[in-house]
C-alpha positions as CSV (number, residue, x, y, z in Angstrom):
1,M,-45.1,303.6,-30.2
2,K,-45.0,307.2,-29.0
3,A,-41.4,308.7,-29.1
4,R,-39.8,308.7,-25.6
5,R,-37.2,310.9,-23.9
6,L,-33.8,309.4,-24.2
7,P,-31.4,309.1,-21.2
8,G,-28.4,311.5,-21.4
9,S,-26.1,308.6,-22.2
10,F,-27.8,308.5,-25.7
11,T,-27.3,311.9,-26.8
12,S,-25.7,312.4,-30.2
13,Q,-22.5,313.7,-28.7
14,T,-22.3,311.0,-26.1
15,L,-22.7,308.3,-28.9
16,I,-20.0,309.9,-30.9
17,S,-17.7,309.8,-27.9
18,V,-18.4,306.2,-27.4
19,W,-17.7,305.5,-31.0
20,K,-14.4,307.4,-30.8
21,A,-13.3,305.5,-27.8
22,S,-14.1,302.1,-29.4
23,R,-11.8,300.0,-31.5
24,D,-14.3,300.2,-34.4
25,S,-13.3,303.9,-34.9
26,K,-9.7,302.8,-35.6
27,P,-9.5,301.4,-39.2
28,G,-6.4,299.3,-38.5
29,N,-7.9,297.6,-35.4
30,A,-11.7,297.7,-36.1
31,G,-13.8,294.6,-35.4
32,S,-15.3,292.4,-38.0
33,P,-18.6,293.2,-39.7
34,G,-21.8,291.5,-38.6
35,I,-24.4,289.7,-40.6
36,D,-25.1,292.8,-42.6
37,Q,-21.6,292.7,-43.8
38,L,-21.3,296.6,-43.0
39,T,-17.7,297.3,-42.0
40,A,-16.7,299.8,-39.4
41,V,-15.2,302.0,-42.0
42,E,-18.3,302.1,-44.1
43,F,-20.4,302.7,-41.0
44,A,-18.1,305.8,-40.0
45,K,-18.6,307.3,-43.5
46,D,-22.2,308.2,-42.4
47,L,-21.7,308.3,-38.7
48,P,-24.1,311.3,-38.0
49,G,-26.8,309.5,-40.1
50,Q,-26.2,306.1,-38.5
51,I,-26.5,307.7,-34.9
52,Y,-29.6,309.6,-35.8
53,R,-31.3,306.3,-37.0
54,I,-30.2,304.5,-33.9
55,R,-31.4,307.3,-31.6
56,E,-34.8,307.5,-33.4
57,A,-35.3,303.6,-33.2
58,V,-34.4,303.6,-29.5
59,R,-36.6,306.7,-28.9
60,R,-39.7,304.9,-30.5
61,G,-38.9,301.6,-28.9
62,T,-38.4,299.9,-32.3
63,F,-34.7,299.3,-32.0
64,N,-33.8,295.5,-32.1
65,F,-30.4,293.8,-32.0
66,R,-29.9,291.6,-35.0
67,P,-28.7,287.9,-35.0
68,L,-25.0,287.4,-34.3
69,R,-22.5,286.3,-37.1
70,V,-20.5,283.4,-35.7
71,V,-16.7,283.1,-36.1
72,P,-15.0,280.0,-34.7
73,I,-11.7,280.7,-32.9
74,P,-9.3,277.7,-32.7
75,K,-8.4,276.5,-29.0
76,K,-6.0,273.9,-27.8
77,G,-6.6,270.4,-28.8
78,G,-8.4,271.2,-32.0
79,R,-11.5,272.5,-30.1
80,T,-13.0,275.9,-31.0
81,R,-14.5,278.8,-29.1
82,L,-17.4,280.5,-30.8
83,I,-17.3,284.3,-31.0
84,A,-20.6,286.0,-31.8
85,I,-20.2,289.1,-33.7
86,P,-22.9,291.9,-33.7
87,P,-23.2,294.4,-36.5
88,V,-21.3,297.6,-36.0
89,G,-24.3,299.7,-35.0
90,D,-25.5,297.1,-32.5
91,R,-22.0,297.1,-31.0
92,L,-22.2,300.9,-30.6
93,V,-25.5,300.6,-28.8
94,Q,-24.1,298.0,-26.4
95,R,-21.0,300.0,-25.7
96,A,-23.3,303.0,-25.0
97,I,-25.1,300.9,-22.5
98,C,-21.9,299.8,-20.9
99,N,-20.8,303.5,-20.7
100,H,-24.2,304.4,-19.0
101,L,-23.9,301.7,-16.4
102,N,-20.3,302.4,-15.7
103,K,-21.3,306.0,-14.9
104,D,-24.3,305.2,-13.0
105,A,-23.5,305.7,-9.2
106,K,-26.5,303.5,-8.3
107,F,-25.4,300.5,-10.5
108,P,-23.6,297.9,-8.3
109,K,-19.8,298.0,-8.3
110,T,-17.9,295.0,-9.4
111,S,-16.6,293.0,-6.4
112,K,-13.0,293.6,-5.4
113,I,-11.9,290.0,-6.4
114,A,-13.2,290.4,-10.1
115,Y,-10.6,291.7,-12.6
116,G,-12.0,290.6,-15.9
117,F,-13.6,293.4,-18.0
118,V,-13.6,296.0,-15.1
119,P,-12.8,299.6,-15.8
120,G,-9.5,300.5,-14.1
121,R,-8.5,296.9,-13.6
122,S,-6.2,295.2,-16.1
123,L,-5.0,291.7,-16.7
124,R,-1.6,293.0,-15.3
125,D,-3.5,294.0,-12.1
126,A,-4.8,290.5,-11.8
127,H,-1.4,289.0,-12.2
128,L,0.2,291.5,-9.6
129,A,-2.6,290.6,-7.2
130,A,-2.0,286.9,-7.8
131,A,1.7,287.3,-7.0
132,A,1.0,289.4,-3.9
133,L,-1.7,287.0,-2.6
134,R,0.5,283.9,-3.2
135,G,3.1,285.6,-1.0
136,Q,0.6,285.6,1.8
137,A,-0.9,282.2,1.3
138,P,1.2,280.0,-1.1
139,W,-1.1,277.1,-1.7
140,V,-3.3,277.7,-4.8
141,L,-6.7,276.2,-5.8
142,Q,-7.3,276.9,-9.5
143,T,-10.5,276.1,-11.4
144,D,-12.7,277.6,-14.2
145,I,-16.4,277.5,-14.5
146,I,-17.7,275.1,-17.0
147,S,-19.0,276.7,-20.2
148,F,-19.4,280.0,-18.1
149,F,-20.9,282.4,-20.6
150,D,-23.1,279.7,-22.3
151,E,-24.5,278.3,-19.0
152,I,-25.4,281.6,-17.3
153,S,-29.2,281.7,-16.8
154,R,-30.8,284.5,-18.7
155,S,-33.6,284.8,-16.1
156,D,-30.8,285.4,-13.4
157,V,-29.2,288.1,-15.5
158,K,-32.6,289.7,-16.1
159,A,-33.5,289.6,-12.5
160,A,-30.1,291.2,-11.6
161,V,-30.7,293.9,-14.3
162,A,-34.1,294.7,-13.1
163,R,-32.8,295.3,-9.6
164,A,-29.8,297.3,-10.7
165,V,-30.9,299.4,-13.8
166,Q,-33.0,302.5,-13.2
167,S,-33.7,303.7,-16.8
168,K,-36.6,301.9,-18.4
169,I,-35.2,302.4,-21.9
170,V,-31.8,301.0,-21.0
171,R,-33.3,298.1,-19.1
172,E,-35.3,297.2,-22.3
173,L,-32.4,297.4,-24.5
174,I,-30.4,295.1,-22.1
175,F,-33.2,292.6,-22.1
176,K,-33.2,292.5,-25.9
177,A,-29.4,292.2,-26.0
178,I,-29.6,289.2,-23.6
179,D,-32.3,287.5,-25.8
180,T,-30.1,288.0,-29.1
181,E,-29.3,284.7,-30.7
182,L,-26.9,283.5,-33.2
183,D,-27.6,283.7,-36.9
184,Y,-29.0,280.3,-37.4
185,S,-30.0,280.9,-41.1
186,D,-26.4,279.8,-41.8
187,P,-26.4,276.0,-41.6
188,L,-22.8,276.1,-40.3
189,T,-23.8,278.0,-37.2
190,S,-26.2,275.3,-36.2
191,E,-23.5,272.7,-36.5
192,L,-21.0,274.8,-34.7
193,A,-23.4,275.6,-31.8
194,R,-24.2,271.9,-31.4
195,E,-20.6,270.9,-31.4
196,N,-19.8,273.7,-28.7
197,G,-22.9,273.1,-26.4
198,V,-24.4,276.4,-27.3
199,T,-28.2,276.3,-26.8
200,R,-31.0,278.9,-27.7
201,R,-32.5,280.9,-24.8
202,R,-29.6,280.2,-22.5
203,G,-26.3,282.0,-21.8
204,L,-24.7,285.3,-22.8
205,R,-22.9,285.2,-26.2
206,Q,-19.2,285.9,-26.2
207,G,-18.4,288.7,-28.5
208,M,-21.3,291.0,-27.4
209,P,-19.8,294.1,-25.6
210,L,-22.4,293.7,-22.9
211,S,-21.7,290.1,-22.0
212,P,-18.7,290.7,-19.7
213,L,-20.4,293.4,-17.8
214,L,-23.6,291.3,-17.3
215,S,-21.5,288.3,-16.3
216,N,-19.8,290.3,-13.5
217,L,-23.2,291.5,-12.4
218,V,-24.7,288.1,-12.0
219,M,-21.6,286.8,-10.4
220,R,-21.3,289.7,-7.9
221,P,-23.1,287.8,-5.1
222,A,-20.9,284.7,-5.5
223,D,-17.9,286.9,-5.4
224,Q,-19.3,288.6,-2.2
225,A,-19.9,285.2,-0.6
226,L,-16.3,284.2,-1.1
227,V,-15.1,287.5,0.4
228,A,-17.4,287.1,3.3
229,G,-16.0,283.6,3.8
230,G,-12.6,285.0,4.3
231,Y,-11.2,283.7,1.0
232,R,-8.3,285.4,-0.8
233,A,-9.1,285.2,-4.6
234,V,-8.8,286.5,-8.0
235,R,-11.5,285.9,-10.6
236,Y,-11.2,286.8,-14.2
237,A,-14.4,285.9,-16.0
238,D,-14.7,282.1,-15.6
239,D,-11.1,281.7,-14.3
240,L,-10.9,281.5,-10.4
241,A,-7.7,281.3,-8.3
242,I,-8.0,281.0,-4.5
243,F,-4.9,281.4,-2.3
244,C,-4.8,279.3,0.9
245,S,-2.4,278.3,3.7
246,S,-2.8,274.6,3.4
247,K,-4.0,271.7,1.0
248,A,-6.9,271.3,3.5
249,E,-7.9,274.8,3.2
250,C,-7.9,274.5,-0.7
251,L,-10.2,271.5,-0.5
252,E,-12.5,273.5,1.8
253,A,-12.5,276.3,-0.6
254,L,-13.4,274.1,-3.5
255,D,-16.5,272.8,-1.6
256,A,-17.4,276.4,-0.8
257,V,-17.2,277.6,-4.3
258,T,-19.1,274.6,-5.6
259,D,-22.0,275.4,-3.2
260,I,-21.9,279.1,-4.0
261,L,-22.2,278.5,-7.7
262,R,-24.9,275.8,-7.5
263,P,-27.9,278.2,-7.2
264,L,-26.7,280.0,-10.4
265,G,-26.6,276.6,-12.3
266,L,-22.9,276.8,-12.7
267,R,-20.5,273.9,-12.2
268,L,-16.7,273.3,-11.7
269,P,-14.5,270.6,-13.2
270,K,-13.7,267.7,-10.9
271,L,-10.4,267.8,-9.0
272,E,-8.6,265.0,-10.8
273,E,-5.3,264.1,-12.6
274,G,-5.0,266.2,-15.7
275,G,-8.1,268.1,-15.0
276,K,-8.8,271.9,-14.9
277,T,-9.2,272.1,-11.2
278,T,-5.9,271.9,-9.6
279,I,-4.1,272.5,-6.3
280,S,-0.6,273.7,-6.4
281,E,1.9,273.4,-3.5
282,P,4.0,276.5,-2.4
283,S,7.2,275.3,-4.3
284,Q,5.3,274.5,-7.5
285,G,5.2,277.0,-10.4
286,C,1.5,277.9,-10.9
287,E,0.2,279.3,-14.1
288,I,-2.5,281.9,-13.4
289,L,-4.2,283.7,-16.4
290,G,-1.4,282.8,-18.6
291,V,1.4,283.7,-16.3
292,D,3.7,281.5,-14.2
293,V,3.6,282.6,-10.7
294,R,6.9,281.1,-9.6
295,H,8.7,280.9,-6.3
296,S,12.1,282.5,-6.0
297,A,14.5,283.7,-3.2
298,S,12.9,287.1,-3.2
299,G,9.3,285.8,-3.1
300,Y,6.9,285.0,-6.0
301,K,7.7,286.5,-9.5
302,L,5.8,286.6,-12.8
303,C,7.4,284.5,-15.6
304,V,6.6,283.4,-19.1
305,P,5.1,279.9,-18.6
306,K,7.5,277.0,-19.6
307,G,6.4,275.6,-23.0
308,R,4.1,278.6,-23.9
309,A,5.8,279.2,-27.3
310,D,5.7,275.4,-28.1
311,A,1.9,275.5,-27.3
312,V,1.4,278.5,-29.5
313,E,3.2,276.8,-32.3
314,R,1.1,273.6,-31.9
315,Q,-2.1,275.7,-31.8
316,L,-1.2,277.5,-35.0
317,L,0.0,274.3,-36.9
318,E,-3.2,272.6,-36.1
319,I,-5.2,275.1,-38.1
320,S,-2.7,275.7,-40.9
321,T,-4.3,273.5,-43.4
322,V,-6.6,273.9,-46.4
323,E,-8.9,271.5,-44.9
324,H,-9.5,273.5,-41.7
325,C,-9.7,276.9,-43.7
326,A,-12.3,275.3,-46.1
327,K,-14.4,273.8,-43.2
328,N,-14.5,277.1,-41.3
329,R,-14.7,279.3,-44.5
330,V,-11.5,281.1,-43.5
331,S,-9.6,282.8,-46.3
332,L,-5.9,283.2,-46.4
333,S,-6.0,286.8,-45.6
334,R,-8.2,286.1,-42.5
335,M,-6.0,283.3,-41.4
336,L,-2.9,285.5,-41.6
337,A,-4.8,288.2,-39.6
338,H,-5.5,285.5,-37.1
339,Y,-1.8,284.7,-36.9
340,D,-1.1,288.3,-36.3
341,A,-3.8,288.7,-33.7
342,V,-2.5,285.5,-31.8
343,I,1.1,286.6,-31.8
344,R,0.2,290.1,-30.8
345,G,-1.8,289.0,-27.9
346,H,0.9,286.7,-26.6
347,R,3.5,289.3,-27.0
348,E,1.4,291.8,-25.0
349,A,0.6,289.3,-22.3
350,A,4.3,288.6,-21.8
351,R,5.7,292.2,-22.2
352,L,6.5,292.7,-18.5
353,L,7.5,289.1,-17.6
354,E,10.7,287.5,-16.9
355,G,11.9,285.7,-20.0
356,A,10.0,287.9,-22.4
357,D,12.8,288.5,-25.0
358,Q,13.4,284.8,-25.7
359,H,9.7,284.2,-25.7
360,F,9.1,286.9,-28.5
361,A,11.8,285.3,-30.7
362,R,10.1,281.9,-30.4
363,L,6.7,283.4,-31.1
364,E,8.0,284.9,-34.4
365,A,9.5,281.6,-35.4
366,A,6.1,279.9,-34.5
367,R,4.3,282.4,-36.8
368,S,6.7,281.8,-39.9
369,K,6.5,277.9,-39.3
370,A,2.5,278.1,-39.5
371,Q,2.6,280.4,-42.5
372,R,5.0,278.1,-44.2
373,A,2.8,275.1,-43.3
374,L,-0.3,276.7,-44.7
375,L,1.2,277.8,-47.9
376,I,2.6,274.2,-48.5
377,S,-0.9,273.0,-47.9
378,I,-2.4,275.3,-50.3
379,L,0.3,275.2,-53.1
380,G,1.8,271.7,-52.6
381,K,5.4,271.0,-51.5
382,R,6.9,271.0,-55.0
383,A,5.4,274.4,-55.9
384,F,6.3,275.8,-52.6
385,D,10.0,274.6,-53.0
386,D,10.1,276.5,-56.4
387,L,9.4,279.8,-54.8
388,T,12.3,282.1,-55.0
389,D,13.8,283.9,-52.1
390,V,12.2,287.1,-53.3
391,K,8.8,285.6,-53.4
392,Q,9.1,284.0,-50.1
393,A,10.1,287.4,-48.7
394,V,6.9,288.9,-50.2
395,L,5.0,286.2,-48.5
396,G,6.6,287.1,-45.2
397,L,8.5,283.8,-44.8
398,K,12.0,285.2,-44.8
399,P,13.8,288.7,-44.9
400,F,14.2,290.4,-48.3
401,P,17.7,289.7,-49.8
402,H,20.1,292.5,-49.6
């Protein structure tokens, strides 16, 4: 194919800037390698050469995204979420596309009720908006879209992209990213995909940098319909909270959202005891995006949810066994890194909440308990009990003796 002129968002200097702004450029925080096993550190050693090869492939129309390496992330109740990891170079290209679209004045802006993965809007902003809206309308309808990323219609995404993206090259790259599949050459991938309801040729894979932006694009008309209907709402990816003046208004909102999502092929859980769709009365604490929006004399405040540390502990203990690690091909070092990521994420989420200090102490205790359980599973109880205090300190289970 004849070489084409690249858009300004794909100059060498722009790609270097995108790289420097990404977590992959930070060795201590870089993402995992893709199916090629090339690490971000190795990629960076030949950054000019890597960028040159990417630009030439994009220029000639021969650039293709490679299959996605699957990593199962444990969830509550023993379930897993599949994170699909692109190779480092593919991530860079997708981030460059995101950068291109975010700077394109003609690209549709994200609706005002959407907070997930939107430049300039943080999770903290979503929490503050929820508290403010509940102060105006204290009844809360909460729900989350069933298998949101996995059920999004690729044809709907492509149609939205075709309308919104001016650059032919960028549009072609996005279409290729949308059609990127998991690495099914690994038998474990097929098993995990089947268990988690992931099907080929449908959905946007979680883990691709483009997926959140594209999901917001395809959801924009639904968001606008809610706003036009007069509903006060906060949406963060698949999580939706609507603030109402009465239970009747909550039920009306549930019917409206169900109708709005139906043309997109998206569904909501039923309103039932113990289900994911709930209605909270004004006096009830209401957990929204991991934060308890709780009534007080001075209004609604943001608190650490009751039982959150216990839930984190149960989550970690469920996966702290040799059997789990062997089934999912997780090494000790990777499991310890996962513990760190879980604790770090929960600490950051609770940093500005009431009750944070007590929560932090309980999180660290949960981490130690999980590490202990995993080592007992690996070594056996007798061998573990024979470890000296110094050895346990080296393993991070207790402080070093003075």
